[in-house]
C-alpha positions in Angstrom: -6.8 -33.8 9.3 -8.4 -33.7 13.0 -4.7 -33.0 14.4 -4.3 -30.2 12.3 -8.0 -28.9 13.5 -6.6 -29.3 16.8 -3.2 -27.6 16.3 -5.3 -24.4 14.2 -8.1 -24.5 17.6 -5.5 -24.4 20.1 -3.0 -22.0 18.5 -6.4 -19.6 17.8 -7.2 -20.0 21.7 -3.4 -19.1 22.6 -3.4 -16.2 20.2 -6.4 -14.8 21.8 -5.5 -15.3 25.3 -2.4 -13.1 24.4 -4.0 -10.1 23.1 -4.6 -6.7 24.8 -8.3 -6.3 25.9 -9.9 -3.8 24.4 -10.0 -0.1 26.0 -12.7 1.4 27.8 -15.6 3.7 25.8 -14.1 7.1 26.5 -16.1 9.1 28.5 -15.6 12.6 27.1 -15.3 16.1 29.3 -18.6 18.4 29.8 -16.6 21.1 28.8 -15.6 21.7 25.8 -12.9 23.4 26.2 -10.8 21.0 28.0 -12.0 18.1 25.9 -9.9 20.0 23.3 -7.1 20.6 25.1 -7.2 17.3 26.3 -7.6 16.3 22.5 -4.4 17.8 21.8 -2.4 16.2 24.2 -3.2 12.6 23.1 -2.2 13.7 19.7 1.8 14.1 21.2 1.6 11.0 23.5 2.3 7.6 22.3 0.9 4.0 23.2 3.0 2.7 25.1 1.6 -1.0 23.7 1.3 0.4 20.0 4.6 2.7 19.6 3.6 4.1 16.5 0.0 5.5 17.4 -0.5 8.1 19.6 -3.0 7.5 22.2 -6.3 9.5 20.4 -5.9 7.0 17.7 -4.8 3.7 19.6 -7.2 1.3 20.5 -5.2 -0.6 23.1 -6.3 -1.0 26.5 -3.5 1.3 28.4 -4.4 3.9 25.5 -7.5 4.2 27.1 -6.4 4.5 30.4 -3.7 7.3 29.1 -6.6 9.3 27.7 -8.3 9.2 30.7 -5.6 9.9 32.9 -5.5 13.2 31.2 -8.4 13.9 31.3 -8.6 13.4 34.9 -5.7 15.8 34.8 -6.7 18.3 32.7 -10.2 18.8 35.0 -7.7 18.5 37.5 -6.4 22.2 36.4 -3.0 20.6 35.5 -1.0 22.5 32.7 0.1 20.1 30.1 3.5 20.9 31.0 3.1 19.2 34.2 0.6 16.5 32.3 3.7 15.7 30.0 6.4 16.1 32.4 4.2 13.2 34.6 4.0 11.0 31.3 7.8 11.4 31.0 8.9 10.7 34.4 6.5 7.4 34.1 7.0 6.6 30.6 10.4 8.0 29.9 11.4 10.3 26.8 9.7 8.2 24.1 6.3 8.6 25.3 6.1 11.9 23.9 6.5 12.4 20.0 8.2 15.2 20.6 10.7 14.5 23.2 12.5 17.7 25.1 15.6 19.0 23.8 18.1 18.5 26.5 21.6 16.5 26.8 19.7 12.9 27.5 17.9 13.5 24.4 20.5 14.7 22.2 21.4 11.8 20.2 17.5 11.4 19.1 17.2 14.7 17.4 20.7 14.6 15.7 21.0 11.0 14.7 18.6 11.9 11.4 21.2 14.8 10.5 24.0 12.8 11.1 22.7 9.9 8.7 21.7 12.4 6.0 24.9 14.2 6.0 26.7 11.1 6.0 25.2 9.5 3.0 25.5 12.9 1.0 29.5 12.8 2.4 29.8 9.1 1.3 28.0 9.9 -2.3 30.1 13.1 -3.1 33.1 10.4 -2.2 32.0 8.0 -4.3 31.1 10.5 -7.1 35.0 12.2 -6.5 36.6 8.7 -7.1 34.8 7.2 -9.9 36.8 7.9 -13.1 34.8 9.5 -15.9 34.2 7.8 -18.5 36.4 7.5 -21.7 35.2 8.3 -25.1 35.7 6.1 -27.9 37.6 7.1 -31.1 35.6 8.4 -33.9 35.6 6.1 -36.8 36.8 7.3 -40.3 33.3 7.6 -41.2 32.3 9.7 -38.2 35.4 11.8 -38.7 34.8 13.0 -42.6 31.2 13.6 -41.4 32.2 15.3 -38.2 34.5 17.6 -41.2 31.4 18.4 -43.6 29.6 19.5 -40.8 31.9 21.9 -38.9 33.0 23.1 -42.7 29.3 24.0 -43.5 28.6 25.4 -40.6 31.9 28.1 -40.7 29.9 28.8 -44.6 26.6 29.0 -42.5 25.3 33.0 -42.1 24.2 34.0 -38.8 20.2 34.4 -39.0 20.5 36.2 -36.2 23.3 38.8 -38.0 22.2 41.8 -39.5 21.7 42.2 -43.4 24.9 43.0 -45.0 21.9 45.3 -47.8 20.6 47.3 -45.2 22.1 51.0 -43.6 21.7 51.2 -40.1 
């Protein structure tokens, strides 16, 4: 029992030692217009630690540093494109949720369409090659019932037809 407790304690200490430190509290810009612009940029920038979250939503320390850096750049008068270009220079195209469309990122943009087209083509080929199901022959009782039904249907009057007793 002591061994298990000691193991759990050591494992807990090791896990907390490797954890990312929490982000420093955000300090928004005093002017609301540049702060709103910075917040729009936050939504398009990927956290390099979390990789599935924007820096606006990420609790990682690196995301907090990136938010502070973006605010500094906005306050310094840099354009949105200049800020994005600097982030791409530092971290690569992956840092943006909407990477630029150019030769290096062409595969990133086209792979989803290629996968969808390949899947649709594969399904079409599979559907064409699949043999149609063969119909079972009718039993003698089923054939007799079908003959009765078609004979009765031929003799039945069409309800949509005009009455022969009414003159047009």
